[in-house]
LODREN-71553 format. One record per residue (C-alpha): residue in one letter; z, x, y. Coordinates in steps of 0.02 Angstrom, whole numbers. Layout:
N
{pt "A"; {Z; X; Y}}
...
REM end
This chain:
263
{pt "M"; {2608; 5396; 6797}}
{pt "S"; {2463; 5500; 6733}}
{pt "K"; {2466; 5557; 6553}}
{pt "P"; {2410; 5733; 6502}}
{pt "A"; {2237; 5743; 6427}}
{pt "P"; {2228; 5827; 6257}}
{pt "A"; {2150; 5999; 6254}}
{pt "A"; {1969; 6001; 6198}}
{pt "P"; {1940; 6095; 6034}}
{pt "S"; {1832; 6249; 6031}}
{pt "T"; {1691; 6222; 5907}}
{pt "G"; {1564; 6353; 5961}}
{pt "P"; {1483; 6459; 5825}}
{pt "D"; {1551; 6619; 5903}}
{pt "A"; {1732; 6562; 5909}}
{pt "S"; {1782; 6680; 5768}}
{pt "A"; {1713; 6826; 5867}}
{pt "S"; {1848; 6806; 6000}}
{pt "G"; {1981; 6898; 5901}}
{pt "P"; {2099; 6859; 5756}}
{pt "I"; {2104; 6677; 5703}}
{pt "T"; {2276; 6599; 5685}}
{pt "L"; {2318; 6458; 5566}}
{pt "A"; {2447; 6359; 5665}}
{pt "I"; {2560; 6240; 5570}}
{pt "D"; {2672; 6110; 5653}}
{pt "I"; {2802; 6034; 5537}}
{pt "G"; {2869; 5869; 5603}}
{pt "G"; {2976; 5729; 5538}}
{pt "S"; {2826; 5612; 5548}}
{pt "N"; {2676; 5724; 5512}}
{pt "L"; {2628; 5895; 5448}}
{pt "K"; {2487; 5963; 5558}}
{pt "A"; {2378; 6117; 5556}}
{pt "G"; {2233; 6191; 5653}}
{pt "L"; {2144; 6355; 5687}}
{pt "L"; {2162; 6445; 5853}}
{pt "D"; {2062; 6585; 5933}}
{pt "R"; {2153; 6728; 6019}}
{pt "D"; {2170; 6626; 6180}}
{pt "G"; {2250; 6477; 6091}}
{pt "A"; {2096; 6365; 6097}}
{pt "M"; {2066; 6254; 5946}}
{pt "V"; {1927; 6310; 5830}}
{pt "G"; {1856; 6156; 5744}}
{pt "K"; {1959; 6010; 5684}}
{pt "R"; {2147; 5980; 5671}}
{pt "V"; {2210; 5909; 5506}}
{pt "K"; {2370; 5817; 5464}}
{pt "V"; {2459; 5718; 5330}}
{pt "P"; {2614; 5607; 5343}}
{pt "T"; {2777; 5698; 5308}}
{pt "M"; {2844; 5645; 5140}}
{pt "H"; {3022; 5577; 5127}}
{pt "P"; {3122; 5654; 5054}}
{pt "S"; {3049; 5820; 5111}}
{pt "P"; {3110; 5962; 4998}}
{pt "P"; {3022; 6131; 5006}}
{pt "D"; {2938; 6107; 4837}}
{pt "Q"; {2840; 5961; 4911}}
{pt "V"; {2814; 6022; 5088}}
{pt "V"; {2746; 6195; 5043}}
{pt "P"; {2605; 6129; 4930}}
{pt "A"; {2560; 6002; 5065}}
{pt "L"; {2545; 6141; 5194}}
{pt "V"; {2439; 6246; 5076}}
{pt "G"; {2328; 6093; 5053}}
{pt "L"; {2305; 6075; 5241}}
{pt "A"; {2260; 6259; 5255}}
{pt "G"; {2129; 6234; 5120}}
{pt "Q"; {2040; 6105; 5228}}
{pt "L"; {2010; 6231; 5367}}
{pt "G"; {1904; 6386; 5382}}
{pt "P"; {1954; 6570; 5362}}
{pt "Y"; {2099; 6640; 5464}}
{pt "D"; {2191; 6805; 5485}}
{pt "R"; {2373; 6755; 5512}}
{pt "V"; {2489; 6605; 5508}}
{pt "S"; {2609; 6532; 5637}}
{pt "V"; {2735; 6397; 5592}}
{pt "G"; {2839; 6281; 5701}}
{pt "F"; {2988; 6216; 5600}}
{pt "P"; {3106; 6074; 5651}}
{pt "G"; {3271; 6164; 5630}}
{pt "L"; {3370; 6322; 5659}}
{pt "I"; {3283; 6484; 5606}}
{pt "K"; {3386; 6643; 5591}}
{pt "N"; {3316; 6811; 5534}}
{pt "A"; {3158; 6720; 5475}}
{pt "I"; {3259; 6606; 5359}}
{pt "V"; {3284; 6418; 5379}}
{pt "Q"; {3465; 6376; 5419}}
{pt "T"; {3454; 6190; 5458}}
{pt "A"; {3327; 6050; 5445}}
{pt "P"; {3413; 5894; 5514}}
{pt "N"; {3263; 5780; 5493}}
{pt "L"; {3198; 5852; 5330}}
{pt "G"; {3360; 5873; 5235}}
{pt "T"; {3466; 6026; 5275}}
{pt "K"; {3541; 6032; 5099}}
{pt "D"; {3369; 6065; 5024}}
{pt "W"; {3312; 6187; 5159}}
{pt "A"; {3466; 6292; 5202}}
{pt "G"; {3430; 6473; 5156}}
{pt "F"; {3247; 6440; 5112}}
{pt "D"; {3121; 6577; 5153}}
{pt "L"; {2977; 6466; 5208}}
{pt "A"; {2880; 6608; 5290}}
{pt "G"; {2893; 6708; 5129}}
{pt "A"; {2838; 6560; 5024}}
{pt "L"; {2685; 6530; 5133}}
{pt "H"; {2642; 6715; 5133}}
{pt "A"; {2646; 6715; 4943}}
{pt "Q"; {2533; 6561; 4934}}
{pt "L"; {2412; 6602; 5075}}
{pt "G"; {2408; 6792; 5068}}
{pt "K"; {2419; 6812; 5257}}
{pt "P"; {2559; 6873; 5374}}
{pt "V"; {2670; 6730; 5431}}
{pt "R"; {2779; 6709; 5586}}
{pt "M"; {2893; 6560; 5608}}
{pt "L"; {3001; 6490; 5748}}
{pt "N"; {3081; 6324; 5790}}
{pt "D"; {2950; 6190; 5828}}
{pt "A"; {3011; 6156; 6005}}
{pt "T"; {3005; 6343; 6039}}
{pt "V"; {2825; 6352; 5980}}
{pt "Q"; {2777; 6202; 6085}}
{pt "G"; {2858; 6281; 6236}}
{pt "L"; {2759; 6442; 6211}}
{pt "G"; {2603; 6336; 6230}}
{pt "V"; {2652; 6265; 6401}}
{pt "I"; {2771; 6378; 6497}}
{pt "S"; {2712; 6477; 6649}}
{pt "G"; {2819; 6630; 6612}}
{pt "R"; {2906; 6619; 6781}}
{pt "G"; {3090; 6580; 6806}}
{pt "L"; {3206; 6482; 6692}}
{pt "E"; {3100; 6357; 6594}}
{pt "C"; {3167; 6224; 6476}}
{pt "V"; {3068; 6126; 6346}}
{pt "I"; {3126; 5970; 6256}}
{pt "T"; {3032; 5871; 6125}}
{pt "L"; {3053; 5685; 6092}}
{pt "G"; {3001; 5631; 5918}}
{pt "T"; {3088; 5603; 5753}}
{pt "G"; {3231; 5700; 5831}}
{pt "F"; {3266; 5799; 5990}}
{pt "G"; {3201; 5977; 6011}}
{pt "F"; {3259; 6106; 6137}}
{pt "A"; {3202; 6279; 6190}}
{pt "L"; {3240; 6393; 6337}}
{pt "Y"; {3144; 6540; 6414}}
{pt "Q"; {3181; 6664; 6553}}
{pt "D"; {3024; 6735; 6633}}
{pt "G"; {2928; 6696; 6474}}
{pt "R"; {3052; 6775; 6354}}
{pt "L"; {3145; 6675; 6223}}
{pt "A"; {3328; 6637; 6246}}
{pt "P"; {3437; 6623; 6089}}
{pt "Q"; {3400; 6463; 5995}}
{pt "L"; {3525; 6323; 6027}}
{pt "E"; {3534; 6174; 5910}}
{pt "M"; {3554; 6053; 6055}}
{pt "S"; {3494; 5912; 5942}}
{pt "Q"; {3661; 5918; 5851}}
{pt "H"; {3768; 5923; 6008}}
{pt "V"; {3864; 5765; 6051}}
{pt "I"; {3803; 5685; 6211}}
{pt "R"; {3893; 5517; 6211}}
{pt "K"; {4044; 5462; 6109}}
{pt "D"; {4001; 5523; 5934}}
{pt "M"; {3811; 5519; 5955}}
{pt "T"; {3708; 5679; 5947}}
{pt "Y"; {3551; 5704; 6050}}
{pt "D"; {3451; 5669; 5891}}
{pt "E"; {3536; 5501; 5871}}
{pt "Y"; {3537; 5461; 6056}}
{pt "V"; {3351; 5482; 6097}}
{pt "G"; {3266; 5508; 5928}}
{pt "V"; {3137; 5390; 5859}}
{pt "E"; {3265; 5280; 5771}}
{pt "A"; {3351; 5248; 5937}}
{pt "F"; {3183; 5208; 6017}}
{pt "R"; {3146; 5078; 5883}}
{pt "K"; {3320; 5005; 5886}}
{pt "I"; {3354; 4984; 6073}}
{pt "G"; {3177; 4968; 6145}}
{pt "Q"; {3080; 5070; 6271}}
{pt "K"; {3175; 5026; 6432}}
{pt "R"; {3348; 5066; 6365}}
{pt "W"; {3279; 5220; 6279}}
{pt "E"; {3203; 5280; 6443}}
{pt "R"; {3372; 5261; 6529}}
{pt "R"; {3446; 5370; 6393}}
{pt "V"; {3311; 5501; 6421}}
{pt "E"; {3353; 5499; 6607}}
{pt "R"; {3536; 5533; 6564}}
{pt "V"; {3482; 5677; 6452}}
{pt "L"; {3379; 5752; 6592}}
{pt "A"; {3526; 5739; 6712}}
{pt "Q"; {3639; 5825; 6585}}
{pt "L"; {3517; 5967; 6557}}
{pt "R"; {3492; 5991; 6744}}
{pt "S"; {3680; 6014; 6764}}
{pt "V"; {3703; 6125; 6611}}
{pt "V"; {3544; 6230; 6613}}
{pt "N"; {3499; 6231; 6799}}
{pt "F"; {3316; 6250; 6751}}
{pt "D"; {3174; 6292; 6870}}
{pt "M"; {3053; 6187; 6767}}
{pt "L"; {3075; 6068; 6621}}
{pt "Y"; {2934; 6012; 6506}}
{pt "I"; {2941; 5858; 6394}}
{pt "G"; {2836; 5860; 6236}}
{pt "G"; {2838; 5779; 6065}}
{pt "G"; {2757; 5622; 5997}}
{pt "D"; {2864; 5501; 6098}}
{pt "A"; {2844; 5592; 6264}}
{pt "Q"; {2687; 5491; 6293}}
{pt "E"; {2791; 5331; 6287}}
{pt "L"; {2888; 5379; 6444}}
{pt "D"; {2847; 5280; 6601}}
{pt "L"; {2967; 5363; 6723}}
{pt "K"; {2948; 5431; 6898}}
{pt "L"; {2987; 5613; 6866}}
{pt "P"; {3037; 5745; 6993}}
{pt "K"; {2918; 5889; 7029}}
{pt "D"; {3014; 6007; 6915}}
{pt "V"; {2996; 5895; 6761}}
{pt "K"; {2827; 5874; 6676}}
{pt "I"; {2760; 5784; 6522}}
{pt "V"; {2646; 5895; 6417}}
{pt "S"; {2526; 5863; 6274}}
{pt "N"; {2599; 5860; 6099}}
{pt "Q"; {2452; 5967; 6046}}
{pt "A"; {2548; 6116; 6116}}
{pt "G"; {2647; 6111; 5953}}
{pt "I"; {2488; 6181; 5875}}
{pt "T"; {2411; 6282; 6016}}
{pt "G"; {2574; 6373; 6055}}
{pt "G"; {2561; 6453; 5883}}
{pt "V"; {2450; 6594; 5945}}
{pt "R"; {2589; 6651; 6063}}
{pt "L"; {2697; 6700; 5914}}
{pt "W"; {2585; 6852; 5900}}
{pt "D"; {2601; 6905; 6082}}
{pt "G"; {2670; 7078; 6113}}
{pt "K"; {2821; 7001; 6199}}
{pt "L"; {2883; 6936; 6031}}
{pt "D"; {2847; 7089; 5925}}
{pt "D"; {3021; 7161; 5946}}
{pt "A"; {3105; 6997; 5901}}
{pt "F"; {3004; 6980; 5741}}
{pt "A"; {3030; 7163; 5696}}
{pt "K"; {3219; 7137; 5707}}
{pt "R"; {3208; 6981; 5599}}
{pt "D"; {3100; 7069; 5470}}
{pt "S"; {3226; 7213; 5463}}
{pt "A"; {3373; 7096; 5444}}
{pt "K"; {3283; 7000; 5307}}
{pt "A"; {3246; 7160; 5211}}
{pt "E"; {3427; 7218; 5210}}
REM end
């Protein structure tokens, strides 16, 4: 099975002339990553990352993200993919970072205060999906990494966020526990792949998707014969999808969140 090739970064001297530059941040259970994107979502220069600290409270993660931003060039706005439930621009859950520390935390506001730029934030699987979907039909995105990410789109528009990672799939095991990285390490690749196949079958029955994309750090470990409506995509989309947060299609959603946050 062929693996997706990573997107080539844009390093031309005129990259900044192609519109506003977006600082895209991808917060994961294993790594914190950041890069700069031009208006088309192409990488401008290098991508930087540091291992995610454990435990991962906001007062450690925020300075680390500011440090990553300081390693890159100038930018006009910030996009963040966060591994948990986001509601009205506020973190609700962070299963793999420590929900107790993060529940109710205004990460976008904290980064705005530190970086002085407008910030938009969505779930990390949602951001990754924005980097790969075609915008046609019912498209589903899952991510396989520290945990399990899920996002859904109808004709390119976001569906309400579902915390599928915390749903029970077998006995008392959640999707996070069933196919997350700890399961991969514990049961080995072959058994893990069989679990992923069961997950795909479940989602096909429940979602009835037209296309499903598999991303995340462990997606590249899959060695399965996949049907035509299931595709493995580069994990770099977790960064490059960040520019899509500023598309006109999402303006209304962010305006509603900003209004709710201000009340």
